[in-house]
C-alpha positions in Angstrom: -65.3 -9.1 33.2 -61.6 -11.3 32.9 -60.3 -11.7 29.2 -61.5 -14.8 27.1 -58.6 -17.6 26.7 -59.0 -17.3 23.2 -58.3 -13.2 23.6 -55.0 -13.8 25.8 -53.8 -16.4 23.1 -54.2 -13.6 20.7 -52.2 -10.4 22.4 -48.9 -13.5 23.4 -48.9 -14.4 19.5 -49.1 -10.7 18.7 -46.2 -9.6 21.4 -44.4 -12.3 20.2 -44.8 -11.4 16.7 -43.4 -8.2 17.2 -40.5 -8.9 19.7 -39.7 -11.7 15.9 -40.0 -8.5 14.2 -37.8 -6.3 16.0 -35.0 -9.2 15.8 -35.5 -10.0 12.5 -34.8 -6.7 11.9 -31.1 -6.4 12.8 -28.9 -6.8 10.2 -26.0 -7.3 12.0 -25.0 -11.0 11.8 -24.1 -12.3 15.4 -20.7 -13.6 14.6 -19.2 -10.4 12.6 -21.0 -8.5 15.8 -18.8 -10.7 18.4 -15.4 -10.5 16.1 -16.2 -6.8 16.4 -16.8 -6.6 19.3 -13.2 -8.7 20.5 -11.5 -6.5 18.2 -12.7 -3.8 20.3 -11.9 -4.7 22.9 -8.1 -5.1 21.6 -7.9 -1.9 20.6 -8.9 -1.0 24.9 -12.6 -0.2 24.2 -11.5 3.4 22.9 -14.2 6.5 23.1 -13.9 6.8 19.1 -15.6 3.3 19.7 -17.7 3.7 22.1 -21.4 3.6 20.4 -20.4 0.1 19.7 -23.2 -1.5 21.8 -24.3 -5.4 21.8 -27.4 -4.6 21.9 -27.8 -2.3 18.6 -27.2 -2.9 15.2 -23.3 -2.9 13.6 -24.8 -2.3 10.5 -26.6 0.3 10.4 -26.2 2.1 14.3 -22.3 1.5 14.6 -19.9 4.4 13.2 -16.6 6.2 13.7 -14.7 4.0 11.6 -16.5 2.9 8.3 -18.4 0.0 8.5 -20.8 -1.6 5.7 -22.6 -4.6 5.3 -23.8 -6.4 1.9 -27.3 -5.7 1.3 -27.9 -9.0 -0.1 -26.0 -11.4 2.0 -26.1 -8.8 5.6 -22.3 -9.6 6.3 -19.8 -7.1 7.4 -17.6 -6.5 4.0 -15.8 -3.1 4.5 -14.0 -1.8 8.0 -12.3 1.5 7.6 -10.7 3.0 10.3 -9.0 6.2 9.3 -6.6 9.6 11.1 -8.5 7.2 14.5 -7.2 7.9 18.3 -7.0 4.6 19.3 -4.0 2.5 20.9 -3.8 -1.5 20.7 -3.4 -4.2 18.9 -4.9 -5.9 16.5 -7.0 -8.8 17.3 -7.0 -12.1 16.0 -10.4 -11.8 15.3 -10.4 -9.6 12.9 -10.0 -13.2 10.8 -13.8 -14.1 11.7 -14.9 -10.9 8.9 -15.1 -13.9 6.6 -16.9 -12.0 4.2 -14.1 -8.8 4.6 -13.5 -7.3 0.7 -12.2 -4.2 2.1 -10.0 -4.0 5.5 -8.0 -0.5 5.9 -6.3 1.1 8.6 -4.4 4.4 8.0 -2.9 6.8 10.4 -3.5 5.1 13.5 -0.3 5.7 15.2 -0.7 4.0 18.4 -1.8 0.8 16.7 1.3 -1.7 17.8 2.2 -5.6 17.6 2.4 -8.2 14.5 -0.2 -8.3 11.7 -2.1 -11.7 13.4 -2.5 -14.6 10.9 -5.8 -15.1 11.3 -5.7 -12.8 8.6 -5.6 -15.8 6.1 -9.1 -16.9 6.9 -10.2 -13.3 4.8 -10.4 -15.5 1.5 -12.8 -12.8 0.0 -10.6 -10.0 0.6 -9.4 -7.7 -2.0 -8.0 -4.7 -0.8 -5.7 -4.7 2.7 -3.6 -1.1 3.9 -2.5 -1.0 7.7 -0.3 2.1 7.0 1.3 5.2 8.9 0.5 2.8 12.3 3.3 1.4 14.9 2.2 -2.8 13.9 5.5 -4.7 13.5 6.8 -7.8 12.7 7.2 -9.7 9.4 4.9 -9.1 6.5 2.5 -12.0 6.9 3.7 -14.9 4.5 -0.3 -16.2 4.0 -1.2 -13.0 2.5 -0.3 -15.3 -0.4 -3.4 -17.7 0.7 -5.5 -14.9 -0.1 -5.9 -15.0 -3.6 -8.5 -12.3 -4.3 -6.0 -9.6 -3.3 -5.4 -6.4 -5.7 -4.1 -4.1 -3.4 -1.2 -4.3 -0.6 -0.6 -1.3 1.3 1.3 -1.6 4.3 3.6 1.1 4.0 5.0 3.5 6.6 5.0 0.8 10.0 7.9 -0.4 11.4 7.8 -4.1 10.1 11.4 -6.4 9.9 12.3 -9.2 8.1 12.4 -9.8 4.5 10.2 -9.8 1.7 8.1 -13.1 1.2 8.8 -14.2 -2.0 5.1 -16.0 -2.0 3.3 -12.8 -2.4 4.8 -13.4 -5.7 1.3 -16.6 -6.3 -1.1 -13.6 -5.9 -2.8 -13.6 -10.1 -4.4 -10.1 -9.3 -2.1 -7.7 -8.0 -1.8 -4.2 -9.0 -0.6 -2.5 -6.2 2.0 -3.3 -3.5 3.2 -0.9 -1.0 5.7 -1.8 1.8 7.7 1.3 1.5 8.9 3.2 5.0 9.3 0.2 7.0 12.6 -1.8 8.4 12.5 -4.8 5.8 16.1 -6.3 4.6 17.5 -8.8 2.3 17.0 -8.5 -1.9 14.0 -8.3 -4.2 12.2 -11.3 -4.6 13.5 -12.9 -8.3 10.0 -14.5 -8.3 8.1 -11.3 -8.4 8.9 -11.5 -11.7 5.4 -13.8 -11.6 3.6 -10.9 -11.0 3.9 -9.1 -14.7 1.6 -8.1 -16.3 -0.5 -6.7 -13.4 1.8 -5.2 -10.7 2.0 -1.7 -12.0 2.7 0.3 -8.2 5.7 -0.9 -6.9 6.9 0.8 -3.3 9.7 -0.6 -1.8 11.4 2.9 -0.9 12.9 3.9 2.3 13.7 0.4 3.9 17.1 -2.1 3.8 17.1 -3.8 0.9 20.2 -5.0 -0.7 21.4 -6.6 -3.6 20.1 -6.1 -7.6 17.0 -5.8 -9.2 15.8 -8.6 -10.8 16.3 -8.5 -14.5 12.9 -10.1 -15.3 11.4 -6.0 -14.5 12.5 -5.3 -17.8 9.2 -7.2 -19.2 7.0 -5.1 -18.3 6.2 -1.0 -17.1 5.1 -0.1 -14.2 3.3 3.2 -13.3 5.2 3.9 -10.5 8.3 2.3 -9.3 9.6 3.4 -5.6 13.0 1.6 -4.8 14.6 4.8 -3.2 16.1 4.3 -0.2 17.9 1.5 0.2 21.0 -0.1 -0.3 20.5 -1.7 -3.9 23.1 -2.1 -6.4 23.8 -2.5 -10.0 22.6 -1.6 -13.1 19.4 -1.1 -13.5 19.1 0.8 -17.2 16.4 -2.0 -18.4 14.2 0.1 -16.6 14.3 2.7 -19.1 13.1 2.5 -22.6 11.0 4.5 -24.9 8.5 2.0 -24.4 8.0 2.4 -21.7 4.5 3.7 -19.8 5.9 4.6 -16.9 5.0 7.9 -14.8 7.4 8.0 -12.0 10.8 6.6 -11.1 12.3 7.1 -7.6 15.1 5.5 -7.4 17.5 7.6 -5.3 20.3 7.1 -2.5 20.9 3.8 -3.8 24.5 2.4 -5.0 23.2 1.9 -9.0 25.6 2.0 -11.5 25.0 2.5 -15.0 25.9 4.0 -18.5 23.3 7.2 -18.5 24.1 9.0 -22.0 22.4 5.3 -23.8 19.1 5.8 -21.9 16.1 6.1 -23.3 13.1 7.6 -21.8 9.1 7.0 -22.6 6.6 10.4 -23.4 4.4 9.4 -20.7 7.8 10.0 -17.3 7.3 13.1 -15.7 9.3 12.5 -12.6 12.8 10.8 -12.2 14.9 11.1 -8.9 18.8 9.3 -9.4 20.1 11.1 -6.6 22.6 10.2 -4.7 23.8 7.0 -7.3 27.0 6.2 -9.0 25.7 6.9 -12.2 28.2 8.1 -14.7 27.7 8.8 -18.9 26.5 12.2 -20.0 23.1 13.5 -20.0 20.9 12.6 -23.3 19.7 15.1 -25.3 16.6 13.7 -26.2 15.7 13.9 -22.0 15.1 17.6 -22.8 11.6 16.4 -24.9 9.6 14.8 -22.0 7.2 17.4 -19.8 9.4 16.8 -16.4 8.0 17.8 -13.1 10.8 16.1 -11.3 14.3 15.5 -12.3 17.2 14.9 -9.9 20.3 13.4 -11.1 22.6 15.7 -8.0 25.7 13.5 -6.5 26.4 11.1 -9.5 29.5 10.9 -12.0 28.1 12.4 -14.3 30.2 14.8 -17.3 28.9 16.7 -20.1 26.6 19.7 -21.0 23.4 19.8 -19.7 20.8 19.7 -22.7 19.0 22.9 -23.5 15.2 22.9 -24.0 11.6 24.9 -22.7 11.2 21.7 -19.9 14.4 22.1 -18.7 14.2 25.7 -17.8 12.3 25.4 -14.4 15.3 23.2 -12.6 17.4 24.6 -10.1 20.9 24.4 -9.5 21.0 21.3 -6.4 19.4 19.2 -9.0 22.5 18.9 -10.6 25.1 19.7 -8.3 28.1 16.7 -7.0 28.7 15.5 -9.6 31.6 14.7 -12.0 32.2 17.3 -14.4 28.3 18.9 -15.4 28.3 22.1 -17.0 26.0 24.5 -18.6 22.7 26.3 -16.9 21.7 25.8 -14.0 25.4 25.3 -13.9 28.4 27.1 -14.5 29.3 27.2 -18.3 31.4 24.4 -20.0 35.1 25.4 -21.1 
């Protein structure tokens, strides 16, 4: 007995509905999937991304790096690659993931090439990290267009050129990490516009020159790292009893000022000033801070090292190679 035409239509309708439900159940937006597959291609289609299959759902079935899709829009808003064995470059297709709020690549040592200018399209981006890679080229000027950014970390790379003054146009920036690169030139004076939101500034281990902007006197960093550059001048304005700074890494520059006139905020627990041209004596009030790290070696200091409970932990090497410091742990004063 042949099935009736109505039965055939019913079966076809049910089959089509079933197929539609299967296809519509995939959360991953086709534009996002296309961009990710191009991104994968730029990395040489590594084994770590072997499950990035165009036939599966990138929101639920792709793993290795962290990929998250927004529950409401089903658009990818988080990508996080950490310590993965991949080699290649950053594909310009990353700019097509326009719903991203977090983009992070950390400790991917064989990632090379520049940061693509297409990131200018990531207008929702708040957290941007590419650290401990081998990317090169300049710090992208287009970062200044991403007004939602609160966090930028481009440390431990091979970036060259100067620090873009345009970064000062980011109204919500709280963390800026450009340390351990090959950056040169001055610290932009325009950074004064980042106060008071910018509280973590890491510029150490570069080739920066010139003076530290005096406008930095106006606010307290939680951490400021200017170490191992070629900066010079008087930076005493970074100190003060009302400052809320925790860490100051200022070693291996050409800073020159009278140490004896400084006061220190109560929260300051890490201060490294070694290898500068600092003169005067060590002020007695320094003994009141609960120091974890204090290094004033290789300067031009004189006088007796202050005594106190917090000073007992420090070794001779933290005071060595000054003009005429004396007292424990150095030899007694004459």
